[in-house]
C-alpha positions as CSV (number, residue, x, y, z in Angstrom):
1,M,0.2,-0.5,-0.4
2,P,1.9,3.5,-0.9
3,V,2.7,5.7,2.0
4,G,0.3,7.9,3.2
5,I,-2.6,5.7,3.1
6,N,-3.9,4.6,5.6
7,Q,-7.1,2.0,4.9
8,P,-9.2,0.8,8.2
9,S,-8.2,-2.9,9.0
10,N,-11.6,-3.9,8.4
11,Q,-11.7,-2.9,5.2
12,I,-10.2,-5.1,1.8
13,R,-10.7,-3.7,-1.5
14,L,-11.1,-6.4,-4.4
15,T,-11.5,-5.7,-8.0
16,N,-13.1,-8.2,-10.8
17,V,-15.3,-10.2,-8.4
18,A,-18.1,-12.1,-8.4
19,I,-19.7,-12.2,-5.2
20,V,-21.9,-15.2,-3.2
21,R,-24.8,-13.8,-1.0
22,L,-26.0,-15.5,2.1
23,K,-29.1,-13.8,4.4
24,K,-28.5,-15.6,7.8
25,G,-29.6,-14.4,11.0
26,K,-30.9,-10.7,10.1
27,K,-27.6,-10.6,8.6
28,R,-26.4,-10.5,5.1
29,F,-23.1,-11.9,4.8
30,E,-20.8,-12.3,1.4
31,I,-17.6,-13.9,0.3
32,A,-15.4,-12.8,-2.9
33,C,-14.8,-14.9,-5.9
34,Y,-12.8,-15.4,-9.1
35,K,-15.6,-15.4,-12.0
36,N,-16.7,-18.7,-13.3
37,K,-15.6,-20.5,-10.4
38,V,-18.6,-20.2,-8.0
39,L,-20.3,-23.0,-10.7
40,E,-17.6,-25.2,-11.4
41,Y,-17.3,-25.8,-7.6
42,R,-21.0,-26.0,-7.2
43,S,-21.5,-28.7,-9.7
44,G,-17.8,-30.7,-8.7
45,V,-15.6,-29.7,-11.2
46,E,-13.3,-27.6,-9.0
47,N,-12.4,-28.7,-5.6
48,D,-9.5,-26.4,-4.8
49,L,-11.0,-22.9,-2.5
50,D,-8.4,-21.2,-3.1
51,E,-9.3,-21.0,-7.2
52,V,-12.6,-20.3,-6.3
53,L,-12.5,-17.4,-3.2
54,Q,-10.3,-14.2,-4.0
55,T,-9.8,-14.4,-0.2
56,D,-11.0,-16.7,2.8
57,Q,-12.3,-13.4,4.8
58,V,-16.1,-13.1,5.3
59,F,-17.9,-10.0,4.2
60,I,-21.1,-7.8,5.6
61,N,-20.3,-6.0,1.9
62,V,-17.5,-7.2,-0.1
63,S,-18.0,-3.6,-2.7
64,K,-17.1,-1.6,0.3
65,G,-14.4,-4.1,1.3
66,A,-16.6,-4.2,5.0
67,L,-15.4,-7.2,6.8
68,A,-18.1,-9.4,9.0
69,P,-18.0,-8.4,12.7
70,K,-16.4,-12.0,14.7
71,A,-19.6,-11.6,16.9
72,D,-22.3,-11.3,13.8
73,L,-20.3,-14.6,12.6
74,Q,-20.8,-16.3,15.6
75,K,-24.1,-15.4,16.0
76,A,-25.7,-16.6,12.4
77,F,-23.5,-20.0,12.5
78,G,-22.9,-20.9,15.4
79,A,-19.8,-20.3,18.0
80,N,-17.8,-23.6,16.8
81,A,-17.7,-22.7,13.7
82,T,-14.9,-22.2,11.4
83,T,-13.9,-19.3,8.8
84,P,-13.6,-22.3,6.4
85,D,-16.8,-24.0,7.7
86,I,-18.8,-20.1,7.0
87,V,-17.4,-20.0,3.6
88,K,-18.5,-23.6,2.6
89,E,-21.8,-22.8,3.6
90,I,-22.3,-19.4,1.9
91,L,-20.4,-20.5,-0.9
92,L,-22.8,-23.8,-1.5
93,K,-26.1,-21.8,-0.1
94,G,-25.4,-18.4,-1.1
95,E,-26.8,-16.6,-3.8
96,L,-24.2,-15.8,-6.7
97,Q,-24.5,-11.9,-7.7
98,V,-24.1,-11.1,-11.1
99,G,-23.5,-8.1,-12.9
100,E,-25.8,-6.6,-16.0
101,K,-23.2,-8.5,-18.9
102,E,-23.1,-11.9,-17.1
103,R,-26.8,-11.9,-16.4
104,S,-27.0,-10.8,-20.3
105,A,-25.1,-14.1,-21.2
106,K,-26.7,-16.5,-18.8
107,L,-29.9,-15.6,-20.9
108,D,-28.8,-15.7,-24.7
109,Q,-27.5,-19.1,-23.2
110,M,-30.2,-20.5,-21.5
111,H,-32.7,-19.1,-25.0
112,A,-30.3,-21.3,-27.1
113,E,-31.1,-24.3,-24.4
114,V,-34.6,-23.7,-24.3
115,I,-35.0,-23.2,-28.4
116,S,-33.3,-26.6,-28.7
117,I,-34.9,-28.6,-26.4
118,V,-38.4,-27.2,-28.1
119,A,-36.6,-28.7,-31.4
120,S,-36.0,-31.9,-30.0
121,K,-39.3,-32.5,-28.5
122,C,-41.6,-31.5,-31.1
123,V,-42.9,-32.3,-35.1
124,D,-44.7,-31.3,-37.5
125,P,-48.0,-33.8,-36.7
126,G,-49.2,-33.7,-40.5
127,S,-45.7,-34.4,-42.0
128,K,-44.4,-36.2,-38.1
129,R,-40.7,-34.2,-39.6
130,V,-39.0,-32.7,-36.3
131,Y,-38.2,-28.6,-37.0
132,T,-35.2,-26.9,-37.3
133,S,-33.7,-24.8,-34.4
134,T,-34.2,-21.7,-36.8
135,M,-37.9,-22.3,-37.3
136,I,-38.8,-22.4,-33.4
137,E,-37.0,-19.3,-32.4
138,K,-38.6,-17.7,-35.2
139,A,-42.3,-18.8,-34.2
140,L,-41.3,-18.3,-30.5
141,G,-40.7,-14.9,-31.2
142,E,-43.7,-14.1,-33.1
143,L,-45.4,-15.5,-30.1
144,A,-43.4,-14.0,-27.7
145,T,-45.4,-10.4,-29.5
146,T,-48.7,-11.7,-29.8
147,Q,-51.0,-10.7,-26.6
148,D,-51.8,-13.6,-24.0
149,G,-49.8,-15.6,-26.4
150,G,-48.6,-17.7,-23.2
151,W,-45.0,-17.1,-23.7
152,H,-42.7,-14.1,-23.4
153,G,-39.1,-15.1,-23.6
154,V,-36.8,-16.4,-21.2
155,K,-36.5,-15.4,-17.7
156,D,-33.8,-16.1,-15.3
157,G,-34.2,-18.2,-12.1
158,K,-36.3,-21.2,-14.0
159,S,-34.5,-24.1,-15.7
160,A,-34.3,-24.5,-19.3
161,K,-36.2,-27.3,-18.8
162,A,-39.3,-25.8,-17.3
163,Q,-38.9,-23.2,-19.5
164,A,-39.2,-25.0,-22.4
165,L,-42.0,-27.2,-21.4
166,E,-43.8,-23.9,-20.8
167,A,-42.7,-22.5,-24.2
168,I,-44.3,-26.1,-25.5
169,K,-47.5,-25.9,-24.2
170,A,-47.5,-22.2,-25.6
171,L,-47.0,-22.9,-29.3
172,V,-49.2,-26.1,-29.1
173,A,-52.1,-23.8,-27.9
174,A,-51.3,-20.7,-30.1
175,Q,-50.5,-23.1,-33.0
176,I,-48.1,-20.3,-34.9
177,I,-46.9,-23.3,-36.8
178,P,-48.5,-26.5,-36.9
179,I,-46.8,-28.2,-34.0
180,A,-47.3,-31.2,-31.5
181,R,-45.1,-33.0,-29.1
182,A,-44.2,-35.9,-30.7
183,R,-42.2,-39.7,-29.4
184,M,-41.1,-42.1,-31.9
185,R,-41.8,-45.6,-30.7
186,L,-37.8,-48.1,-31.4
187,R,-36.6,-51.3,-31.3
188,I,-32.7,-50.9,-30.1
189,T,-30.8,-53.9,-30.5
190,G,-26.9,-54.1,-29.6
191,N,-24.6,-55.0,-26.8
192,K,-23.9,-53.8,-22.8
193,K,-22.3,-51.0,-23.3
194,C,-25.2,-50.0,-25.9
195,K,-28.0,-50.3,-22.9
196,E,-25.7,-48.2,-20.1
197,K,-25.5,-45.0,-22.9
198,C,-29.0,-45.5,-24.9
199,I,-31.3,-46.2,-21.6
200,E,-30.8,-42.4,-20.4
201,L,-31.7,-41.4,-23.6
202,I,-35.1,-43.8,-23.3
203,E,-38.2,-41.8,-22.6
204,Q,-40.1,-44.6,-21.9
205,V,-39.1,-48.0,-22.1
206,E,-41.5,-50.6,-23.4
207,E,-39.3,-54.1,-22.9
208,E,-36.2,-55.4,-23.1
209,E,-34.2,-58.3,-22.5
210,F,-31.1,-60.3,-23.6
211,I,-31.2,-62.2,-26.6
212,N,-28.3,-64.4,-28.2
213,G,-26.0,-64.9,-25.9
214,G,-25.9,-61.6,-24.2
215,D,-27.3,-58.6,-27.0
216,W,-29.6,-56.2,-25.8
217,E,-33.1,-56.0,-27.2
218,C,-35.4,-52.3,-26.3
219,T,-38.3,-51.7,-27.3
220,G,-39.1,-47.9,-26.0
221,F,-40.1,-44.6,-26.9
222,V,-37.8,-41.9,-27.4
223,E,-38.3,-37.5,-28.0
224,P,-37.3,-37.0,-32.3
225,G,-34.1,-34.6,-31.4
226,K,-32.2,-38.1,-29.7
227,Y,-33.7,-40.1,-32.6
228,K,-29.8,-39.5,-33.9
229,A,-27.6,-40.0,-31.1
230,L,-29.5,-43.7,-30.5
231,V,-28.3,-44.8,-33.9
232,D,-24.8,-42.9,-33.4
233,I,-24.0,-44.5,-30.1
234,V,-25.2,-47.9,-31.5
235,G,-23.5,-47.7,-34.4
236,A,-20.3,-46.9,-32.6
237,E,-20.3,-49.9,-29.7
238,T,-21.0,-52.3,-32.2
239,K,-19.1,-51.3,-34.7
240,G,-22.3,-51.4,-37.2
241,R,-23.3,-54.8,-36.0
242,G,-26.4,-53.8,-34.1
243,R,-29.4,-51.2,-35.5
244,V,-31.6,-48.9,-34.3
245,E,-35.5,-49.3,-36.0
246,I,-38.4,-47.2,-36.4
247,L,-41.8,-49.2,-35.3
248,D,-43.9,-45.9,-35.2
249,T,-43.9,-42.4,-34.7
250,A,-46.4,-41.3,-32.3
251,V,-48.0,-37.8,-32.3
252,I,-49.3,-36.2,-28.8
253,H,-52.0,-34.2,-29.1
254,E,-53.2,-33.1,-25.8
255,D,-52.5,-30.1,-24.3
256,G,-50.6,-30.9,-21.2
257,I,-47.3,-31.7,-21.5
């Protein structure tokens, strides 16, 4: 610190920081983290706290550099709680504060995920062909400008899957384009490795069994957008000896999703 500048001992100035905030015991506590590292830690990608935290101190206001008083920490987290314990609790349970730029980027990513999910779950009920992401995006854009259309774009705070189901429901009701939820009935023949990877993509297993010395055969329903992935898995794991047969393409006309 330059000579002549005195900074209070309970203040620390930080820059380029991601703040995680937790309200507990009627007090607000914050920790200062590196950007992008919080979500990596929560998902298990990053386990080293030194790579996540800019400092292991607990604040009442990171932006002002104001540290949390020890008495407040003990009252909120317990007299026996250590600083690492408190930091971990805030990191895992706290709310990640993001700036406008980060929020916009997150919404853009969410928008792309929603479009992709909708495209994978829906078809034209007449031709039973899947729609491209571009066509789905255009239809949702038009729907968002329609009063009481049931869709007003993606929002923060809900998962992409939940918002995609809302979008599908709105599209099916509005019929801006001929659209319905669909699923394909398939018969898959492969090996044990095929089962391990394919079963995650199958929405509903109708029947399955091991035949002919260990070959796996399964009949079930999948979303149209997952058909190609299943073909690729079976082809790779069986070196071309397995197969994926389309038995039927059923369109679901119900209003509920």
